[in-house]
C-alpha positions, 0 to 999 in steps of 0.5 A: 499500499502506497499511502505516502506515494506521490503521483509520478509523471514523465513529461517528455518532448518526442521528436525534433520539436524544439519548443518546450516552454508549454511542457515546462509550465505543465511540469512546474504546475504538476509539481505545485499540485504535489506530484513528482515530475521528471522532465526528459528534455527536448528531442527525446525518442519514443523508446527513450521516453518509455524506457525512462517511464518504466525505470522511474516507475511512473504513473503517467506520461505526458507528451508534448508536441507542436511539430505536427509529428504527433500521430507517428510519435504518440502512437509509437509510444503507445505501441512500446507501452504494449510491447514492454507490458507497461499498460499501467502507465497512463499516456496523455498528450498536448500541444498543437493537436488538430481536432480530427486527430484526437479520435485516432489518438485516443483509439491508439491508447492515449488517455486524453489530449489537452489543446492550448487553452486547457486549464492547469486545473483540468490537466491536474484534476484528470491526472488525479482522477486516473491515478489516485487509486493506483497510488493509495 
């Protein structure tokens, strides 16, 4: 039983996207909400992201993409999650994601997509609602 265990979140920027301001803002907000956050930095491969999440015993992977490569990168992360038998890790995404891509990403296993304008409270509440039973 993990009554004192904090929710562990890996925030990652897959691919060649060099803009991480939003990811850093979310990482800071999650820390302020009492979560433990591991920020992987820019230009991470899906393989490295999943490996980090498994090594860090993460509850959540938060992917951020502004480059337009989200369909390939996010679905590749989900493929690796299944290959590594790590489906207990919840994967969320955010960034500049066209509305028509969101249902496809959710079909691939992404739990939720947060687009610009989403409040930090909404993201925090979503993560807590999906993970709190895993951490108690």
